[in-house]
SERO-4910 file (N, C-alpha, C, O; in steps of 0.05 Angstrom, whole numbers):
BEGIN
 pado doro    nc1    nc2    nc3   cac1   cac2   cac3    cc1    cc2    cc3    oc1    oc2    oc3
  Met    A     19    -27     -1      0     -2     -1     18     26     -3     36     30     13
  Leu    A     14     40    -18     28     68    -21      8     95    -14    -10    102    -29
  Arg    A     16    108      9      0    132     13     17    156      1     41    157      1
  Val    A     -2    177    -12     11    199    -22     -5    219     -7    -29    219     -4
  Ser    A     15    241      3      3    261     15     19    288     10     42    287      0
  Gly    A      7    311     16     21    338     11     26    347     38     11    342     57
  Lys    A     49    362     37     54    376     65     52    405     56     69    414     40
  Ser    A     31    421     67     23    447     55     19    451     26     21    473     15
  Val    A     11    427     14      7    425    -15    -13    407    -18    -14    384     -8
  Asp    A    -32    420    -37    -57    401    -47    -50    381    -68    -49    388    -91
  Val    A    -46    356    -60    -40    334    -82    -65    329    -95    -83    319    -82
  Gly    A    -67    334   -123    -94    325   -136    -92    297   -141    -73    284   -134
  Asp    A   -116    288   -156   -118    259   -161   -101    249   -182    -92    226   -180
  Ser    A    -94    265   -204    -80    261   -223    -53    258   -211    -41    237   -218
  Leu    A    -42    273   -196    -15    269   -188     -8    247   -168     14    238   -162
  Arg    A    -34    241   -157    -31    215   -135    -36    190   -151    -26    170   -142
  Glu    A    -50    189   -176    -50    165   -190    -22    163   -205    -11    141   -207
  Arg    A    -14    182   -213     14    183   -229     38    169   -210     52    150   -214
  Ile    A     38    187   -186     57    172   -169     56    142   -159     76    127   -156
  Thr    A     30    137   -153     19    110   -147     30     87   -168     39     64   -164
  Glu    A     24    102   -194     25     82   -214     56     76   -218     65     53   -219
  Lys    A     74    100   -219    102     98   -224    114     83   -203    128     63   -209
  Val    A    112     88   -181    121     68   -159    112     40   -159    127     20   -157
  Gly    A     87     40   -163     78     14   -163     90     -5   -184     92    -29   -180
  Glu    A     98      8   -208    108     -9   -231    136    -16   -222    145    -38   -226
  Ala    A    151      3   -210    177     -5   -202    175    -27   -181    189    -47   -184
  Leu    A    157    -25   -160    152    -46   -140    151    -71   -155    168    -89   -154
  Ser    A    126    -72   -172    122   -100   -184    142   -112   -206    142   -136   -213
  Lys    A    156    -93   -213    181   -103   -232    204   -120   -216    217   -140   -225
  Tyr    A    207   -107   -191    231   -120   -178    222   -142   -156    236   -161   -150
  Phe    A    196   -136   -143    187   -151   -121    159   -157   -125    143   -139   -131
  Gln    A    152   -185   -121    124   -190   -123    106   -193    -92     81   -195    -90
  His    A    124   -192    -71    118   -195    -45    106   -167    -36    107   -148    -53
  Gly    A     95   -162    -10     86   -141     -4    106   -120      6    129   -125     14
  Ser    A     93    -95      6    112    -71     18     89    -49     22     67    -49     13
  Ser    A    101    -30     40     82     -8     44    101     19     38    125     16     36
  Gly    A     90     40     36    104     60     30     89     92     33     65     94     35
  His    A    106    114     34     91    139     37    110    160     20    134    164     22
  Val    A     91    170      2    105    195    -14     95    222     -3     71    225      1
  Thr    A    112    240      1    100    263     12    113    286     -8    137    285    -15
  Ile    A     97    305    -16    101    326    -34    100    349    -14     83    351      4
  Ser    A    122    368    -21    124    393     -2    139    417    -15    158    412    -30
  Arg    A    133    436    -13    144    463    -24    173    467    -11    176    470     14
  Glu    A    191    467    -26    222    475    -22    230    498    -38    234    496    -62
  Gly    A    232    522    -22    245    547    -35    219    549    -59    196    541    -56
  Ser    A    231    559    -81    208    564   -104    200    539   -119    183    542   -137
  Gly    A    211    513   -112    203    490   -126    190    474   -107    180    483    -86
  Phe    A    188    448   -113    181    426    -96    193    402    -92    208    394   -110
  Arg    A    190    388    -71    210    365    -62    190    340    -56    170    342    -42
  Ala    A    197    320    -68    184    294    -63    198    272    -46    219    261    -53
  Asp    A    184    265    -24    203    242    -11    191    222    -13    166    225    -14
  Cys    A    202    194    -15    192    172    -18    207    150      2    231    144      5
  Val    A    185    139     15    197    120     36    184     91     29    159     91     26
  Leu    A    197     69     25    184     46     21    196     27     48    218     29     58
  His    A    176     11     56    185     -8     71    179    -37     61    157    -46     58
  Leu    A    198    -48     57    195    -75     45    194   -100     67    205    -98     89
  Asp    A    180   -124     59    172   -139     79    196   -154     90    192   -169    109
  Ser    A    224   -150     78    243   -160     89    256   -145    114    274   -154    129
  Gly    A    245   -120    114    253   -107    142    266    -79    129    265    -57    140
  Thr    A    279    -84    102    294    -59     88    279    -33     85    256    -36     76
  Val    A    285    -10     90    275     12     87    288     27     70    310     37     76
  Leu    A    276     32     44    287     50     20    279     81     21    255     87     25
  Glu    A    295     98     17    287    127     14    298    138     -8    319    129    -18
  Ala    A    287    157    -17    294    176    -42    276    200    -40    254    202    -30
  His    A    292    219    -53    277    244    -58    283    255    -83    304    249    -95
  Gly    A    262    274    -94    270    289   -118    259    317   -116    237    323   -107
  Val    A    278    336   -125    272    367   -123    269    375   -149    284    368   -166
  Ala    A    248    393   -155    244    404   -180    227    428   -179    217    437   -158
  Gln    A    225    440   -205    204    468   -203    179    462   -200    165    479   -189
  Asp    A    168    439   -210    140    430   -206    141    404   -190    161    391   -185
  Ala    A    115    398   -183    108    372   -163    114    350   -181    131    333   -173
  Ile    A    101    347   -207    103    322   -223    136    317   -231    146    295   -234
  Ala    A    147    337   -234    178    330   -239    190    324   -216    205    305   -219
  Ala    A    187    335   -192    198    324   -167    191    296   -161    209    280   -154
  Ala    A    164    288   -165    152    262   -161    169    241   -181    178    219   -174
  Asp    A    171    251   -203    184    234   -224    212    224   -218    220    201   -219
  Asp    A    225    246   -211    255    245   -200    257    228   -175    277    212   -174
  Ala    A    239    229   -154    242    211   -130    232    181   -144    245    161   -136
  Ala    A    211    176   -163    208    148   -172    229    138   -189    231    114   -192
  Val    A    248    157   -203    269    144   -216    289    134   -197    299    111   -200
  Lys    A    295    151   -177    313    143   -152    304    117   -139    321     99   -137
  Ile    A    282    115   -130    272     94   -113    272     68   -134    277     46   -124
  Glu    A    266     70   -159    269     48   -176    301     39   -177    307     15   -178
  Lys    A    320     59   -177    347     50   -179    354     38   -151    371     20   -151
  Arg    A    343     45   -131    348     31   -107    337      3   -104    349    -13    -89
  Leu    A    315     -2   -117    302    -26   -117    315    -43   -132    317    -67   -126
  Arg    A    327    -32   -154    348    -50   -174    370    -62   -158    375    -86   -155
  Arg    A    383    -41   -146    404    -48   -133    401    -70   -112    416    -89   -107
  Tyr    A    377    -63   -100    371    -83    -71    364   -112    -83    371   -131    -69
  Lys    A    351   -117   -105    345   -141   -121    370   -151   -127    373   -174   -119
  Arg    A    389   -139   -141    417   -149   -148    428   -157   -125    436   -180   -124
  Arg    A    431   -140   -103    442   -152    -80    435   -172    -66    450   -183    -50
  Leu    A    406   -179    -70    396   -204    -59    403   -230    -77    407   -253    -69
  Lys    A    404   -223    -97    414   -246   -119    440   -250   -116    444   -274   -120
  Asp    A    465   -234   -110    487   -239   -104    493   -254    -79    512   -270    -78
  Arg    A    476   -247    -59    477   -257    -33    467   -287    -28    477   -301     -9
  Thr    A    450   -296    -42    436   -319    -41    452   -343    -35    441   -362    -25
  Ala    A    476   -344    -41    495   -368    -31    500   -361     -5    501   -381      9
  Thr    A    503   -337      9    517   -334     36    494   -325     56    500   -315     77
  Ile    A    469   -328     49    449   -321     68    446   -342     91    445   -366     88
  Arg    A    445   -332    110    443   -350    132    413   -356    139    397   -339    132
  Ala    A    404   -375    151    379   -386    152    363   -367    174    340   -360    169
  His    A    375   -361    195    366   -343    213    382   -321    222    404   -324    233
  Glu    A    370   -298    218    382   -271    228    379   -267    258    356   -270    268
  Ala    A    399   -262    271    393   -247    298    381   -219    301    389   -199    288
  His    A    364   -219    315    346   -194    317    349   -181    347    345   -194    368
  Gln    A    356   -155    346    350   -143    375    338   -113    364    344   -101    344
  Leu    A    319   -107    386    302    -84    379    311    -62    395    319    -67    418
  Ala    A    310    -38    386    321    -12    403    298      1    411    278      0    397
  Ala    A    298     15    433    272     33    440    269     53    420    287     62    405
  Ser    A    243     61    421    235     83    404    221    108    419    203    103    435
  Tyr    A    227    129    415    215    155    428    225    180    411    244    180    395
  Val    A    210    199    418    217    223    404    215    246    429    196    246    444
  Ile    A    235    263    433    239    282    452    235    311    437    244    315    415
  Glu    A    223    329    450    218    351    436    242    372    441    251    375    464
  Ala    A    254    385    418    278    398    419    272    428    437    249    436    436
  Pro    A    288    439    451    287    464    467    287    486    447    295    483    424
  Asp    A    278    509    455    277    532    437    305    540    433    321    540    452
  Glu    A    311    549    407    338    558    396    339    584    406    361    594    410
  Asp    A    320    599    412    330    626    419    341    630    447    353    651    453
  Lys    A    335    609    466    350    609    488    379    610    490    390    598    472
  Glu    A    393    621    509    424    623    505    430    593    520    414    582    535
  Glu    A    451    587    515    459    555    523    471    560    550    486    579    551
  Gln    A    466    547    571    474    548    599    494    529    603    498    510    588
  Glu    A    508    535    624    533    522    629    524    492    638    503    490    650
  Gly    A    538    471    631    529    445    634    506    434    615    494    413    620
  Trp    A    502    452    594    480    443    573    493    420    558    517    418    554
  Ser    A    471    400    548    479    380    529    457    378    509    434    383    515
  Pro    A    464    371    487    447    368    463    422    349    473    425    332    491
  Val    A    398    354    460    377    337    467    372    316    439    373    322    415
  Thr    A    367    292    450    362    273    430    336    284    417    317    291    432
  Ile    A    335    285    389    313    293    377    293    266    369    268    270    369
  Ala    A    301    246    365    285    224    355    307    199    352    330    199    345
  Glu    A    287    176    363    302    151    360    281    133    343    258    141    341
  Ser    A    290    112    333    270     94    316    278     64    324    301     56    328
  Thr    A    258     50    325    261     21    330    273      7    304    264     12    282
  Ala    A    289     -9    307    303    -22    283    314    -48    295    324    -50    317
  Ala    A    310    -70    274    323    -98    278    348    -98    273    354    -89    251
  Leu    A    368   -106    291    399   -110    284    402   -132    268    398   -155    277
  Arg    A    410   -128    243    414   -152    226    444   -164    226    463   -150    227
  Glu    A    446   -190    225    470   -201    220    479   -200    195    467   -214    179
  Leu    A    505   -179    185    512   -177    162    544   -176    162    557   -172    183
  Ser    A    554   -181    134    581   -176    136    588   -146    136    569   -131    132
  Val    A    612   -135    138    618   -106    132    612   -101    101    601    -80     96
  Ser    A    616   -117     82    611   -108     56    580   -108     52    571    -92     37
  Asp    A    565   -125     63    540   -126     62    526   -100     76    506    -90     67
  Ala    A    538    -92     97    526    -68    112    535    -41     96    522    -21     97
  Val    A    558    -44     80    566    -19     65    541    -20     38    528      0     32
  Ala    A    538    -41     29    517    -41      9    489    -32     18    476    -17      4
  Glu    A    480    -41     41    460    -32     56    456      1     57    435     14     53
  Leu    A    483     12     65    481     40     69    482     53     47    474     76     49
  Asp    A    491     43     21    488     56     -7    462     55    -18    452     73    -30
  Leu    A    448     26    -10    424     22    -20    401     41     -2    383     54    -14
  Thr    A    402     41     17    382     58     36    383     90     32    363    104     33
  Gly    A    408     99     28    410    128     31    417    138     58    426    161     61
  Ala    A    412    122     78    417    128    105    447    135    110    466    126     96
  Pro    A    449    155    133    476    165    136    494    143    154    518    146    157
  Val    A    479    123    165    491    106    183    477     78    185    453     78    185
  Val    A    489     57    188    477     32    191    495     17    216    519     17    219
  Val    A    475      3    234    483    -11    254    476    -36    248    455    -42    238
  Phe    A    497    -56    255    489    -81    249    503   -100    268    522    -91    282
  Arg    A    497   -126    270    515   -150    284    533   -160    262    526   -169    241
  His    A    558   -159    270    578   -169    250    578   -196    247    582   -210    267
  Ala    A    575   -208    223    570   -239    221    592   -260    230    589   -285    233
  Gly    A    616   -247    232    640   -258    234    647   -261    268    653   -283    278
  Ser    A    646   -237    281    649   -237    307    629   -238    327    632   -247    349
  Gly    A    604   -228    316    575   -226    330    577   -201    345    559   -196    361
  Gly    A    594   -184    342    594   -159    356    574   -139    344    562   -146    323
  Ile    A    568   -117    354    556    -97    345    573    -74    330    589    -62    343
  Asn    A    569    -68    302    589    -55    284    572    -33    272    548    -36    269
  Ile    A    588    -10    265    576     13    252    589     20    228    614     22    229
  Val    A    575     27    202    585     37    183    571     60    175    547     61    177
  Tyr    A    587     82    165    575    112    162    587    124    143    610    117    137
  Lys    A    572    145    130    585    164    104    600    182    121    592    190    142
  Arg    A    623    189    110    640    211    121    635    235    102    628    235     79
  Leu    A    643    257    119    639    283    108    654    282     79    645    295     60
  Asp    A    675    267     78    695    269     56    684    253     31    696    255     10
  Gly    A    661    236     36    651    223     14    657    191     18    646    173      6
  Asn    A    678    187     37    687    154     37    667    148     61    652    164     74
  Ile    A    671    120     65    657    104     84    676     95    106    697     83    104
  Gly    A    661    102    131    677     96    158    663     68    169    641     62    161
  Trp    A    677     54    185    673     32    197    681     29    227    705     28    234
  Ile    A    664     28    240    670     23    274    665     -5    284    643    -16    282
  Asp    A    688    -18    295    684    -43    304    693    -40    331    717    -35    334
  Pro    A    676    -41    353    684    -33    383    695    -53    395    704    -49    418
  Ser    A    697    -79    385    708   -102    396    738   -100    403    753    -89    388
  Pro    A    745   -111    426    771   -107    435    792   -118    418    787   -139    405
  Ala    A    816   -107    415    837   -122    401    842   -148    409    837   -155    432
  Pro    A    854   -164    391    860   -190    401    885   -191    420    906   -180    414
  Gly    A    882   -207    446    902   -210    465    893   -187    487    911   -183    503
  Lys    A    872   -175    491    864   -158    510    843   -166    527    836   -151    545
***
């Protein structure tokens, strides 16, 4: 099921149908099983922005956005990007079939949102930043290369996963210089 909505923008029936058709075609082209998603059209400067988020049954979340001068072009741009991510994900699944484990270990993280303080107030001594939001996510057992592929595929800035070899919790992230960083907090051998 795909929801299409506008943030301070009236999304007409024709635009809603166009988005549903384009994203639906991409989904049916690469996946026959279920998924859900949401496309949000909003104003951005003098143009429009379309944010597309798909939740696949495998637990993978794919995100893409498009920016253009009109809502239709922004939605089309987002649809092209989400189709590209679906294609990459499908290819990655095919490449991994020989190495997939029968069961993945899962752990759930807490989920809550905290309101940020007013930015107008001056910082006080001892002030510390506030956590804006957390989300629940299953920790999947992946190799580092699979985690990097997941990072590229989802467009997320960071992927937290359970390392398939060591069983420890690891992190891969996109660095500001465009490279990818890997954090393995397990102690060095012999310690």
